[in-house]
Structures are given as structure tokens and as C-alpha cells.
gemmi code that builds the backbone of each chain (N, CA, C; Angstrom):
import gemmi

chains = {
    "A": [
        ("GLY", (0.814, -1.200, 0.000), (0.000, 0.000, 0.000), (0.845, 1.246, 0.000)),
        ("GLN", (0.178, 2.390, 0.011), (0.914, 3.649, 0.012), (1.555, 3.855, 1.366)),
        ("GLN", (2.780, 4.356, 1.345), (3.472, 4.632, 2.589), (4.184, 5.948, 2.492)),
        ("LEU", (4.254, 6.618, 3.634), (5.041, 7.836, 3.716), (6.207, 7.571, 4.656)),
        ("ASN", (7.351, 8.095, 4.294), (8.541, 7.983, 5.132), (8.912, 9.365, 5.634)),
        ("GLN", (9.222, 9.459, 6.904), (9.625, 10.735, 7.462), (11.040, 10.626, 8.014)),
        ("SER", (11.805, 11.685, 7.810), (13.134, 11.721, 8.400), (13.449, 13.128, 8.876)),
        ("PRO", (14.206, 13.252, 9.963), (14.666, 12.132, 10.770), (13.539, 11.569, 11.641)),
        ("GLN", (13.793, 10.427, 12.245), (12.789, 9.827, 13.122), (12.656, 10.648, 14.404)),
        ("SER", (13.807, 11.163, 14.876), (13.796, 12.020, 16.060), (14.969, 12.982, 15.963)),
        ("MET", (14.838, 14.100, 16.643), (15.921, 15.059, 16.662), (15.928, 15.851, 17.957)),
        ("PHE", (17.140, 16.148, 18.399), (17.359, 16.939, 19.597), (18.132, 18.179, 19.186)),
        ("ILE", (17.583, 19.338, 19.451), (18.247, 20.564, 19.013), (18.280, 21.575, 20.148)),
        ("GLN", (19.165, 22.546, 20.013), (19.254, 23.639, 20.968), (18.192, 24.683, 20.638)),
        ("GLU", (17.666, 25.276, 21.673), (16.721, 26.376, 21.482), (17.377, 27.446, 20.608)),
        ("GLY", (16.607, 27.957, 19.649), (17.126, 28.982, 18.749), (17.593, 28.439, 17.411)),
        ("GLU", (17.851, 27.147, 17.359), (18.309, 26.551, 16.104), (17.128, 26.387, 15.138)),
        ("ASP", (17.486, 26.293, 13.871), (16.482, 25.997, 12.856), (16.354, 24.484, 12.692)),
        ("VAL", (15.184, 24.045, 12.284), (14.887, 22.618, 12.159), (14.390, 22.331, 10.747)),
        ("SER", (14.819, 21.215, 10.209), (14.295, 20.797, 8.906), (13.958, 19.320, 8.947)),
        ("MET", (12.798, 18.972, 8.475), (12.383, 17.570, 8.416), (11.667, 17.341, 7.096)),
        ("ASN", (11.701, 16.079, 6.619), (11.023, 15.865, 5.356), (10.229, 14.579, 5.311)),
        ("CYS", (9.474, 14.487, 4.255), (8.513, 13.401, 4.083), (8.583, 12.966, 2.629)),
        ("THR", (8.740, 11.671, 2.403), (8.843, 11.193, 1.031), (7.913, 10.013, 0.804)),
        ("SER", (7.593, 9.810, -0.465), (6.707, 8.714, -0.827), (7.082, 8.192, -2.202)),
        ("SER", (6.718, 6.968, -2.460), (6.918, 6.421, -3.798), (5.723, 6.742, -4.697)),
        ("SER", (4.665, 7.268, -4.083), (3.449, 7.602, -4.837), (3.278, 9.112, -4.917)),
        ("ILE", (2.528, 9.555, -5.889), (2.212, 10.970, -6.046), (1.024, 11.339, -5.168)),
        ("PHE", (1.122, 12.479, -4.511), (0.009, 12.991, -3.724), (-0.411, 14.362, -4.258)),
        ("ASN", (-1.676, 14.657, -4.159), (-2.191, 15.948, -4.621), (-2.296, 16.973, -3.507)),
        ("THR", (-2.234, 16.509, -2.277), (-2.274, 17.400, -1.122), (-1.294, 16.889, -0.091)),
        ("TRP", (-0.529, 17.817, 0.485), (0.369, 17.464, 1.588), (-0.044, 18.277, 2.810)),
        ("LEU", (-0.018, 17.612, 3.953), (-0.409, 18.248, 5.202), (0.669, 18.022, 6.248)),
        ("TRP", (0.838, 19.005, 7.108), (1.750, 18.838, 8.243), (0.970, 19.092, 9.532)),
        ("TYR", (1.090, 18.142, 10.477), (0.417, 18.228, 11.757), (1.458, 18.173, 12.876)),
        ("LYS", (1.094, 18.753, 14.018), (1.911, 18.614, 15.232), (1.039, 18.010, 16.331)),
        ("GLN", (1.602, 17.038, 17.044), (0.869, 16.415, 18.137), (1.646, 16.584, 19.434)),
        ("ASP", (0.981, 17.181, 20.429), (1.551, 17.261, 21.773), (1.117, 16.017, 22.543)),
        ("PRO", (1.871, 15.632, 23.563), (1.533, 14.419, 24.327), (0.112, 14.469, 24.870)),
        ("GLY", (-0.635, 13.378, 24.658), (-1.972, 13.279, 25.208), (-3.024, 14.101, 24.507)),
        ("GLU", (-2.666, 14.655, 23.343), (-3.638, 15.462, 22.604), (-3.735, 14.989, 21.162)),
        ("GLY", (-4.757, 15.490, 20.470), (-4.883, 15.152, 19.063), (-3.968, 16.012, 18.206)),
        ("PRO", (-3.656, 15.563, 16.987), (-2.820, 16.360, 16.088), (-3.496, 17.667, 15.702)),
        ("VAL", (-2.682, 18.695, 15.535), (-3.190, 20.005, 15.121), (-2.604, 20.326, 13.756)),
        ("LEU", (-3.450, 20.754, 12.839), (-2.984, 21.082, 11.496), (-2.123, 22.333, 11.529)),
        ("LEU", (-0.929, 22.234, 10.942), (-0.009, 23.372, 10.875), (-0.092, 24.053, 9.516)),
        ("ILE", (0.084, 23.266, 8.476), (0.133, 23.814, 7.123), (-0.484, 22.805, 6.161)),
        ("ALA", (-1.226, 23.313, 5.177), (-1.789, 22.491, 4.109), (-1.244, 22.994, 2.772)),
        ("LEU", (-0.828, 22.073, 1.921), (-0.238, 22.406, 0.621), (-1.028, 21.713, -0.474)),
        ("TYR", (-1.418, 22.473, -1.507), (-2.321, 21.926, -2.513), (-1.753, 21.906, -3.926)),
        ("LYS", (-0.557, 22.475, -4.106), (-0.046, 22.624, -5.466), (1.442, 22.324, -5.490)),
        ("ALA", (1.874, 21.553, -6.484), (3.295, 21.219, -6.606), (4.119, 22.490, -6.679)),
        ("GLY", (5.200, 22.521, -5.884), (6.060, 23.683, -5.851), (5.637, 24.731, -4.845)),
        ("GLU", (4.448, 24.592, -4.305), (3.918, 25.603, -3.371), (4.795, 25.698, -2.119)),
        ("LEU", (5.052, 26.918, -1.711), (5.810, 27.190, -0.487), (4.911, 28.027, 0.399)),
        ("THR", (4.608, 27.536, 1.578), (3.661, 28.218, 2.460), (4.257, 28.389, 3.848)),
        ("SER", (4.036, 29.553, 4.437), (4.535, 29.823, 5.782), (3.392, 30.037, 6.753)),
        ("ASN", (3.673, 29.678, 8.007), (2.745, 29.905, 9.107), (3.604, 30.305, 10.309)),
        ("GLY", (3.831, 31.594, 10.456), (4.722, 32.061, 11.513), (6.145, 31.613, 11.243)),
        ("ARG", (6.708, 30.884, 12.215), (8.095, 30.415, 12.048), (8.190, 29.128, 11.236)),
        ("LEU", (7.064, 28.623, 10.813), (7.032, 27.368, 10.056), (6.905, 27.647, 8.561)),
        ("THR", (7.660, 26.891, 7.784), (7.563, 26.970, 6.327), (7.539, 25.552, 5.789)),
        ("ALA", (6.625, 25.299, 4.860), (6.545, 23.970, 4.263), (6.476, 24.106, 2.751)),
        ("GLN", (7.006, 23.103, 2.071), (6.964, 23.117, 0.614), (6.438, 21.805, 0.072)),
        ("PHE", (5.675, 21.913, -0.988), (5.131, 20.779, -1.726), (6.139, 20.485, -2.845)),
        ("GLY", (6.765, 19.326, -2.830), (7.803, 19.020, -3.797), (7.301, 19.021, -5.238)),
        ("ILE", (8.186, 19.398, -6.140), (7.848, 19.481, -7.563), (7.401, 18.129, -8.119)),
        ("THR", (8.012, 17.067, -7.644), (7.660, 15.725, -8.133), (6.336, 15.240, -7.551)),
        ("ARG", (5.814, 15.961, -6.560), (4.596, 15.598, -5.821), (4.782, 14.338, -4.986)),
        ("LYS", (6.035, 13.938, -4.796), (6.301, 12.752, -3.989), (6.997, 13.103, -2.683)),
        ("ASP", (7.162, 14.408, -2.420), (7.799, 14.760, -1.169), (7.375, 16.145, -0.698)),
        ("SER", (7.678, 16.388, 0.583), (7.389, 17.679, 1.179), (8.367, 17.876, 2.324)),
        ("PHE", (8.684, 19.126, 2.614), (9.517, 19.361, 3.786), (8.893, 20.434, 4.661)),
        ("LEU", (9.301, 20.408, 5.935), (8.849, 21.400, 6.904), (10.078, 21.978, 7.582)),
        ("ASN", (10.167, 23.285, 7.627), (11.227, 23.976, 8.344), (10.645, 24.768, 9.495)),
        ("ILE", (11.348, 24.756, 10.611), (10.971, 25.579, 11.755), (12.173, 26.474, 12.045)),
        ("SER", (11.966, 27.749, 12.063), (13.079, 28.656, 12.322), (13.074, 29.087, 13.788)),
        ("ALA", (14.278, 29.309, 14.309), (14.457, 29.822, 15.679), (13.596, 29.050, 16.677)),
        ("SER", (13.879, 27.776, 16.819), (13.051, 26.899, 17.646), (12.957, 27.398, 19.094)),
        ("ILE", (11.808, 27.106, 19.696), (11.552, 27.445, 21.092), (11.054, 26.189, 21.813)),
        ("PRO", (11.098, 26.168, 23.134), (10.701, 24.953, 23.865), (9.309, 24.426, 23.519)),
        ("SER", (8.378, 25.283, 23.219), (7.020, 24.809, 22.917), (6.906, 24.160, 21.539)),
        ("ASP", (7.984, 24.130, 20.784), (7.987, 23.410, 19.504), (8.116, 21.906, 19.718)),
        ("VAL", (8.419, 21.510, 20.944), (8.555, 20.088, 21.269), (7.264, 19.344, 20.929)),
        ("GLY", (7.416, 18.187, 20.312), (6.239, 17.375, 19.975), (6.561, 16.436, 18.840)),
        ("ILE", (5.541, 15.796, 18.332), (5.711, 14.906, 17.190), (5.074, 15.559, 15.972)),
        ("TYR", (5.836, 15.617, 14.907), (5.364, 16.234, 13.668), (5.051, 15.126, 12.659)),
        ("PHE", (3.816, 15.135, 12.203), (3.383, 14.147, 11.217), (3.168, 14.814, 9.874)),
        ("CYS", (3.706, 14.202, 8.832), (3.281, 14.622, 7.503), (2.129, 13.712, 7.091)),
        ("ALA", (1.323, 14.184, 6.187), (0.184, 13.400, 5.704), (-0.076, 13.775, 4.256)),
        ("GLY", (-0.528, 12.808, 3.490), (-0.805, 13.059, 2.081), (-2.188, 12.573, 1.691)),
        ("ILE", (-2.756, 13.277, 0.729), (-4.032, 12.856, 0.156), (-3.797, 12.665, -1.328)),
        ("ARG", (-4.118, 11.462, -1.829), (-3.823, 11.180, -3.231), (-4.858, 11.812, -4.162)),
        ("THR", (-6.117, 11.525, -3.878), (-7.206, 12.131, -4.651), (-8.269, 12.611, -3.671)),
        ("SER", (-9.228, 13.363, -4.186), (-10.242, 13.967, -3.320), (-11.015, 12.938, -2.505)),
        ("TYR", (-11.139, 11.737, -3.022), (-11.981, 10.762, -2.336), (-11.173, 9.771, -1.509)),
        ("ASP", (-9.850, 9.972, -1.489), (-8.992, 9.070, -0.720), (-8.891, 9.514, 0.731)),
        ("LYS", (-8.599, 8.534, 1.580), (-8.324, 8.867, 2.969), (-6.921, 9.465, 3.065)),
        ("VAL", (-6.664, 10.116, 4.168), (-5.358, 10.711, 4.416), (-4.387, 9.622, 4.859)),
        ("ILE", (-3.209, 9.651, 4.305), (-2.156, 8.717, 4.682), (-1.173, 9.459, 5.584)),
        ("PHE", (-0.878, 8.917, 6.755), (0.015, 9.579, 7.701), (1.399, 8.943, 7.700)),
        ("GLY", (2.401, 9.782, 7.866), (3.755, 9.296, 8.052), (3.947, 8.838, 9.489)),
        ("PRO", (5.090, 8.232, 9.792), (5.350, 7.708, 11.137), (5.697, 8.780, 12.157)),
        ("GLY", (5.973, 9.987, 11.690), (6.240, 11.085, 12.616), (7.715, 11.350, 12.857)),
        ("THR", (8.015, 12.598, 13.173), (9.354, 13.025, 13.611), (9.202, 13.616, 15.001)),
        ("SER", (9.928, 13.056, 15.943), (9.863, 13.548, 17.319), (10.904, 14.645, 17.507)),
        ("LEU", (10.462, 15.813, 17.930), (11.373, 16.948, 18.115), (11.510, 17.277, 19.593)),
        ("SER", (12.744, 17.347, 20.041), (13.032, 17.782, 21.402), (13.897, 19.040, 21.324)),
        ("VAL", (13.546, 20.048, 22.096), (14.285, 21.316, 22.101), (14.918, 21.500, 23.469)),
        ("ILE", (16.225, 21.653, 23.462), (16.971, 21.811, 24.706), (17.116, 23.293, 25.015)),
        ("PRO", (16.612, 23.734, 26.155), (16.656, 25.174, 26.476), (18.092, 25.662, 26.631)),
    ],
    "B": [
        ("GLY", (-12.555, 28.899, 11.676), (-11.890, 27.820, 12.393), (-12.473, 26.481, 12.013)),
        ("ALA", (-11.898, 25.462, 12.570), (-12.387, 24.099, 12.343), (-12.153, 23.334, 13.636)),
        ("VAL", (-13.152, 23.391, 14.507), (-12.988, 22.817, 15.836), (-13.712, 21.485, 15.927)),
        ("VAL", (-12.987, 20.503, 16.404), (-13.562, 19.172, 16.623), (-13.458, 18.856, 18.107)),
        ("SER", (-14.589, 18.502, 18.678), (-14.642, 18.201, 20.102), (-14.837, 16.710, 20.313)),
        ("GLN", (-14.067, 16.139, 21.207), (-14.172, 14.703, 21.486), (-14.434, 14.524, 22.971)),
        ("HIS", (-15.346, 13.614, 23.275), (-15.730, 13.432, 24.674), (-16.062, 11.977, 24.958)),
        ("PRO", (-15.645, 11.379, 26.061), (-14.859, 12.008, 27.120), (-13.369, 12.028, 26.769)),
        ("SER", (-12.595, 12.728, 27.546), (-11.163, 12.784, 27.289), (-10.451, 11.591, 27.920)),
        ("ARG", (-11.076, 11.036, 28.949), (-10.443, 9.886, 29.590), (-11.521, 8.982, 30.174)),
        ("VAL", (-11.328, 7.694, 29.998), (-12.264, 6.718, 30.547), (-11.466, 5.589, 31.191)),
        ("ILE", (-11.857, 5.268, 32.426), (-11.283, 4.103, 33.108), (-12.452, 3.233, 33.510)),
        ("CYS", (-12.473, 1.988, 33.054), (-13.607, 1.142, 33.401), (-13.194, -0.321, 33.464)),
        ("LYS", (-14.116, -1.113, 33.962), (-13.852, -2.538, 34.163), (-13.989, -3.311, 32.863)),
        ("SER", (-13.304, -4.414, 32.788), (-13.391, -5.297, 31.634), (-14.825, -5.753, 31.434)),
        ("GLY", (-15.273, -5.769, 30.192), (-16.640, -6.185, 29.881), (-17.593, -5.026, 29.680)),
        ("THR", (-17.169, -3.841, 30.065), (-17.996, -2.642, 29.912), (-17.953, -2.178, 28.462)),
        ("SER", (-19.058, -1.598, 27.998), (-19.076, -0.950, 26.688), (-18.894, 0.546, 26.878)),
        ("VAL", (-18.087, 1.142, 26.040), (-17.737, 2.554, 26.184), (-18.079, 3.301, 24.913)),
        ("LYS", (-18.769, 4.434, 25.066), (-19.125, 5.260, 23.909), (-18.305, 6.542, 23.912)),
        ("ILE", (-17.727, 6.858, 22.755), (-16.943, 8.083, 22.586), (-17.629, 8.930, 21.522)),
        ("GLU", (-17.792, 10.220, 21.824), (-18.456, 11.121, 20.881), (-17.462, 12.045, 20.195)),
        ("CYS", (-17.729, 12.344, 18.957), (-16.909, 13.263, 18.181), (-17.827, 14.256, 17.493)),
        ("ARG", (-17.621, 15.533, 17.777), (-18.485, 16.570, 17.200), (-17.656, 17.611, 16.458)),
        ("SER", (-18.125, 17.993, 15.272), (-17.544, 19.145, 14.602), (-18.374, 20.351, 15.031)),
        ("LEU", (-17.715, 21.309, 15.672), (-18.457, 22.388, 16.338), (-18.817, 23.544, 15.410)),
        ("ASP", (-17.972, 23.826, 14.438), (-18.233, 25.018, 13.625), (-18.231, 24.726, 12.130)),
        ("PHE", (-18.390, 23.454, 11.774), (-18.526, 23.136, 10.359), (-19.261, 21.800, 10.225)),
        ("GLN", (-19.797, 21.587, 9.047), (-20.468, 20.317, 8.777), (-19.465, 19.353, 8.163)),
        ("ALA", (-19.364, 18.196, 8.763), (-18.363, 17.217, 8.351), (-19.011, 16.118, 7.515)),
        ("THR", (-18.670, 16.084, 6.244), (-19.226, 15.019, 5.407), (-18.640, 13.666, 5.798)),
        ("THR", (-17.421, 13.704, 6.284), (-16.751, 12.457, 6.646), (-16.036, 12.619, 7.975)),
        ("MET", (-16.147, 11.613, 8.808), (-15.396, 11.575, 10.066), (-14.579, 10.299, 10.080)),
        ("PHE", (-13.477, 10.334, 10.799), (-12.546, 9.211, 10.848), (-12.251, 8.863, 12.307)),
        ("TRP", (-12.026, 7.595, 12.539), (-11.628, 7.143, 13.874), (-10.273, 6.461, 13.789)),
        ("TYR", (-9.377, 6.900, 14.682), (-8.021, 6.380, 14.725), (-7.736, 5.802, 16.107)),
        ("ARG", (-6.748, 4.932, 16.113), (-6.224, 4.394, 17.358), (-4.723, 4.666, 17.338)),
        ("GLN", (-4.188, 5.046, 18.488), (-2.765, 5.356, 18.528), (-2.135, 4.716, 19.746)),
        ("PHE", (-1.103, 3.915, 19.514), (-0.327, 3.319, 20.592), (0.842, 4.231, 20.906)),
        ("PRO", (1.389, 4.111, 22.125), (2.483, 5.020, 22.526), (3.620, 5.044, 21.520)),
        ("LYS", (4.070, 6.233, 21.210), (5.215, 6.468, 20.327), (4.997, 5.928, 18.921)),
        ("GLN", (3.749, 5.804, 18.514), (3.466, 5.339, 17.163), (2.568, 6.324, 16.442)),
        ("SER", (2.460, 6.133, 15.144), (1.609, 7.001, 14.344), (0.148, 6.621, 14.516)),
        ("LEU", (-0.713, 7.386, 13.878), (-2.145, 7.105, 13.969), (-2.500, 5.931, 13.066)),
        ("MET", (-3.315, 5.031, 13.590), (-3.773, 3.891, 12.807), (-5.258, 4.068, 12.516)),
        ("LEU", (-5.594, 4.216, 11.243), (-6.993, 4.412, 10.876), (-7.788, 3.151, 11.157)),
        ("MET", (-8.911, 3.331, 11.864), (-9.781, 2.199, 12.163), (-10.944, 2.148, 11.171)),
        ("ALA", (-11.565, 3.295, 10.947), (-12.757, 3.308, 10.100), (-13.029, 4.714, 9.596)),
        ("THR", (-13.718, 4.755, 8.451), (-14.159, 6.006, 7.845), (-15.674, 6.029, 7.896)),
        ("SER", (-16.205, 7.159, 8.321), (-17.643, 7.244, 8.556), (-18.251, 8.395, 7.768)),
        ("ASN", (-19.201, 8.092, 6.905), (-19.922, 9.127, 6.164), (-21.328, 9.248, 6.732)),
        ("GLU", (-21.806, 10.476, 6.838), (-23.104, 10.724, 7.436), (-24.198, 9.950, 6.725)),
        ("GLY", (-24.975, 9.224, 7.522), (-26.120, 8.512, 6.980), (-25.824, 7.182, 6.338)),
        ("SER", (-24.562, 6.769, 6.332), (-24.264, 5.474, 5.729), (-23.374, 4.656, 6.657)),
        ("LYS", (-23.223, 3.393, 6.316), (-22.417, 2.517, 7.176), (-20.948, 2.897, 7.089)),
        ("ALA", (-20.267, 2.701, 8.181), (-18.836, 3.002, 8.214), (-18.049, 1.976, 7.406)),
        ("THR", (-16.935, 2.427, 6.874), (-16.008, 1.545, 6.173), (-14.845, 1.251, 7.095)),
        ("TYR", (-14.672, -0.028, 7.427), (-13.653, -0.417, 8.386), (-12.368, -0.833, 7.670)),
        ("GLU", (-11.238, -0.528, 8.301), (-9.960, -0.961, 7.767), (-9.764, -2.451, 8.055)),
        ("GLN", (-8.915, -3.046, 7.265), (-8.647, -4.480, 7.419), (-8.145, -4.775, 8.819)),
        ("GLY", (-8.715, -5.794, 9.413), (-8.286, -6.206, 10.742), (-9.046, -5.548, 11.884)),
        ("VAL", (-9.912, -4.594, 11.579), (-10.701, -3.929, 12.620), (-12.077, -4.589, 12.682)),
        ("GLU", (-12.440, -5.079, 13.858), (-13.698, -5.800, 14.001), (-14.876, -4.835, 14.073)),
        ("LYS", (-15.750, -4.902, 13.093), (-16.880, -3.974, 13.070), (-17.873, -4.234, 14.192)),
        ("ASP", (-17.953, -5.470, 14.664), (-18.882, -5.769, 15.761), (-18.312, -5.342, 17.107)),
        ("LYS", (-17.028, -5.138, 17.136), (-16.343, -4.725, 18.367), (-16.363, -3.197, 18.491)),
        ("PHE", (-16.149, -2.547, 17.365), (-16.059, -1.089, 17.327), (-17.229, -0.566, 16.475)),
        ("LEU", (-18.316, -0.222, 17.171), (-19.524, 0.217, 16.478), (-19.464, 1.717, 16.219)),
        ("ILE", (-19.687, 2.103, 14.981), (-19.629, 3.509, 14.620), (-20.981, 3.952, 14.087)),
        ("ASN", (-21.425, 5.092, 14.609), (-22.675, 5.690, 14.167), (-22.413, 7.132, 13.776)),
        ("HIS", (-22.879, 7.516, 12.597), (-22.668, 8.886, 12.118), (-24.026, 9.433, 11.719)),
        ("ALA", (-24.772, 9.835, 12.751), (-26.184, 10.159, 12.556), (-26.418, 11.535, 11.957)),
        ("SER", (-25.460, 12.435, 12.095), (-25.651, 13.780, 11.568), (-24.331, 14.295, 11.015)),
        ("LEU", (-24.371, 15.461, 10.391), (-23.165, 16.037, 9.801), (-22.217, 16.617, 10.847)),
        ("THR", (-22.613, 16.562, 12.108), (-21.745, 17.112, 13.141), (-21.437, 16.134, 14.266)),
        ("LEU", (-21.917, 14.900, 14.162), (-21.716, 13.962, 15.262), (-21.461, 12.551, 14.763)),
        ("SER", (-20.385, 11.963, 15.273), (-20.119, 10.546, 15.059), (-19.779, 9.940, 16.409)),
        ("THR", (-20.195, 8.701, 16.620), (-19.859, 8.028, 17.880), (-19.167, 6.704, 17.607)),
        ("LEU", (-18.242, 6.378, 18.489), (-17.551, 5.092, 18.456), (-17.879, 4.387, 19.764)),
        ("THR", (-18.435, 3.184, 19.678), (-18.708, 2.393, 20.868), (-17.806, 1.170, 20.864)),
        ("VAL", (-16.995, 1.075, 21.906), (-16.153, -0.107, 22.081), (-16.968, -1.079, 22.920)),
        ("THR", (-17.410, -2.151, 22.305), (-18.300, -3.078, 23.000), (-17.514, -4.123, 23.792)),
        ("SER", (-18.002, -4.421, 24.981), (-17.390, -5.426, 25.843), (-15.870, -5.274, 25.850)),
        ("ALA", (-15.446, -4.098, 26.280), (-14.015, -3.759, 26.224), (-13.180, -4.650, 27.142)),
        ("HIS", (-11.983, -4.957, 26.662), (-11.025, -5.744, 27.430), (-9.715, -4.983, 27.530)),
        ("PRO", (-8.825, -5.396, 28.419), (-7.569, -4.644, 28.601), (-6.806, -4.374, 27.307)),
        ("GLU", (-6.864, -5.293, 26.367), (-6.124, -5.082, 25.111), (-6.734, -3.972, 24.255)),
        ("ASP", (-7.934, -3.517, 24.622), (-8.565, -2.395, 23.912), (-8.094, -1.050, 24.465)),
        ("SER", (-7.353, -1.089, 25.553), (-6.831, 0.153, 26.129), (-5.932, 0.843, 25.116)),
        ("SER", (-6.203, 2.104, 24.870), (-5.432, 2.839, 23.861), (-5.881, 4.289, 23.855)),
        ("PHE", (-5.295, 5.066, 22.962), (-5.683, 6.459, 22.738), (-6.490, 6.472, 21.446)),
        ("TYR", (-7.745, 6.853, 21.548), (-8.623, 6.882, 20.374), (-8.838, 8.334, 19.969)),
        ("ILE", (-8.647, 8.615, 18.680), (-8.767, 9.992, 18.198), (-9.711, 10.017, 17.003)),
        ("CYS", (-10.595, 11.013, 16.999), (-11.460, 11.182, 15.834), (-10.992, 12.395, 15.044)),
        ("SER", (-11.381, 12.422, 13.791), (-11.134, 13.610, 12.980), (-12.318, 13.812, 12.049)),
        ("ALA", (-12.417, 15.022, 11.519), (-13.524, 15.360, 10.629), (-13.024, 16.249, 9.506)),
        ("ARG", (-13.658, 16.139, 8.361), (-13.302, 17.027, 7.254), (-14.570, 17.506, 6.570)),
        ("ARG", (-14.454, 18.707, 5.981), (-15.604, 19.303, 5.318), (-15.978, 18.538, 4.056)),
        ("GLY", (-14.973, 18.216, 3.272), (-15.254, 17.558, 2.002), (-14.025, 16.855, 1.473)),
        ("GLY", (-14.189, 16.174, 0.346), (-13.083, 15.439, -0.222), (-11.890, 16.326, -0.532)),
        ("GLY", (-10.687, 15.839, -0.246), (-9.483, 16.594, -0.507), (-9.160, 17.651, 0.528)),
        ("GLN", (-10.053, 17.861, 1.481), (-9.828, 18.854, 2.526), (-9.049, 18.239, 3.688)),
        ("PRO", (-8.289, 19.059, 4.419), (-7.563, 18.514, 5.574), (-8.520, 17.989, 6.638)),
        ("GLN", (-8.053, 17.013, 7.379), (-8.801, 16.538, 8.523), (-8.439, 17.371, 9.744)),
        ("HIS", (-9.421, 17.599, 10.594), (-9.187, 18.310, 11.850), (-9.508, 17.348, 12.980)),
        ("PHE", (-8.616, 17.284, 13.944), (-8.684, 16.251, 14.961), (-9.281, 16.734, 16.274)),
        ("GLY", (-9.932, 15.795, 16.960), (-10.314, 16.012, 18.339), (-9.097, 15.827, 19.236)),
        ("ASP", (-9.284, 16.032, 20.525), (-8.168, 15.924, 21.467), (-7.938, 14.508, 21.969)),
        ("GLY", (-8.718, 13.567, 21.462), (-8.464, 12.179, 21.809), (-9.136, 11.730, 23.093)),
        ("THR", (-9.293, 10.420, 23.205), (-9.856, 9.796, 24.414), (-8.908, 8.715, 24.872)),
        ("ARG", (-8.422, 8.852, 26.093), (-7.549, 7.824, 26.663), (-8.435, 6.780, 27.328)),
        ("LEU", (-8.465, 5.580, 26.765), (-9.304, 4.497, 27.292), (-8.436, 3.497, 28.041)),
        ("SER", (-8.768, 3.280, 29.296), (-8.033, 2.318, 30.120), (-9.013, 1.290, 30.651)),
        ("ILE", (-8.798, 0.041, 30.302), (-9.673, -1.041, 30.731), (-8.951, -1.857, 31.785)),
        ("LEU", (-9.561, -1.965, 32.950), (-8.902, -2.662, 34.069), (-9.219, -4.158, 34.064)),
    ],
}
model = gemmi.Model(1)
for chain_id, residues in chains.items():
    chain = gemmi.Chain(chain_id)
    for i, (resn, *xyz) in enumerate(residues, 1):
        res = gemmi.Residue()
        res.name, res.seqid = resn, gemmi.SeqId(i, " ")
        for name, pos in zip(("N", "CA", "C"), xyz):
            atom = gemmi.Atom()
            atom.name, atom.element = name, gemmi.Element(name[0])
            atom.pos, atom.b_iso = gemmi.Position(*pos), 0.0
            res.add_atom(atom)
        chain.add_residue(res)
    model.add_chain(chain)
structure = gemmi.Structure()
structure.add_model(model)
structure.setup_entities()
């Protein structure tokens, strides 16, 4: 079946550093989504991307929809302690398909 | 906004009890709602897709008689874990979307603990 791969699996960074994580697939997706999940809570949508090549920002977060439509990346600039959590990428192949979730990237920020 | 409310947030009950979890879209009509299960340090595992007014579509390996889903309106879906046992203990999360191709918005999850 369709699978998404996320890298890195986990990362530990110093507060203030920039963060980059990515999501790849062997299949083409028409929509890419990035979610953040805090412990004990549901995922929260950060950014939605609908067009190949699209670059979208949400505060300190920037995400891009890869030109090949098989990948996406998320950057976080000037990380702060509240950025800690698990970041999931997700893809939608067609309008009637369910969302496919990646395994997540765990981010830890050291003050 | 797109707010999804899930209730209860935590349930602790005895083995053999049936537990109902509600998922409501508060400020939009959800054509489709989804139910996920999540084990510690793992990604979300889709259990079933629920469209208003029709039977839920269950993922392979998910027992439909064990996990009853009702989607009676465009703003409410319920998941009932029937005759729950300790192995059913998990974090259950619902999500809802306005329409096809739209992002899903998640509830805050229900921590189910079966003693």
C-alpha cells in the first residue's frame, strides 16, 4: 500500500536553532499536510499544501510541496521549547482518498 | 476555524464494559469523520471512515462488531467499544473534514483504560 517515510525519526536541538524535516513517498500525492501532536492530545494542522512547488509559511514554520509531488519538507526557524512534539506529515492522493500519515518526527528542544 | 470536540477525554472502566466516545464538529459540517487508534510512540492507525447517513467503512483487521460507529448527523459521530477488554486500552482519536481533498481536523483524543 501507500506509505510515507519521514526523516529524521527524532531530533534533539538547541533552542534557537532551525529545524528541517522531510517526508517522502513512492506515490504521487495531490495534497500534503503537516500536523503537530503534543503528548496526550490530538494532532493540530499546521500547514496544508495543494499545489506542486507551493511554499507556504505559518509564523516560524515553512513547508513546501515538492515538484515531483512525492515529497514535502517542513522547516521551523528559531526553535523554542514549545515546539517540542511529534510532527506528522500526511498526504491525500485524490479527493476521495483517505489521508495517509507518516510515522512522525519527534522533536526535542533543549533550552 | 475548524474545531472538533471529542468526549470524554479519559475513561477508566472494568473489563466487559461498553464505552461510547463522541466526536463533534463544532463550527462546520463534516461530510466524513474518521476514527483512529494510537499506541504510545506510534503514528495514527486508521480504524474506520464514517460518512453521514451510511455505514462506516472499516480498515482491514478492525472488528466492526467490536467497534460500532454511528454517524447520525453532519456534526456527530460516535464510536462504541463493545465489551471492552484490557487489550482495547489505547488512545482513540477522531477527525472530521468538510469535504473530499480537505484537511482533517482532529479532536483531542480519548484515553481508554480497561482494568
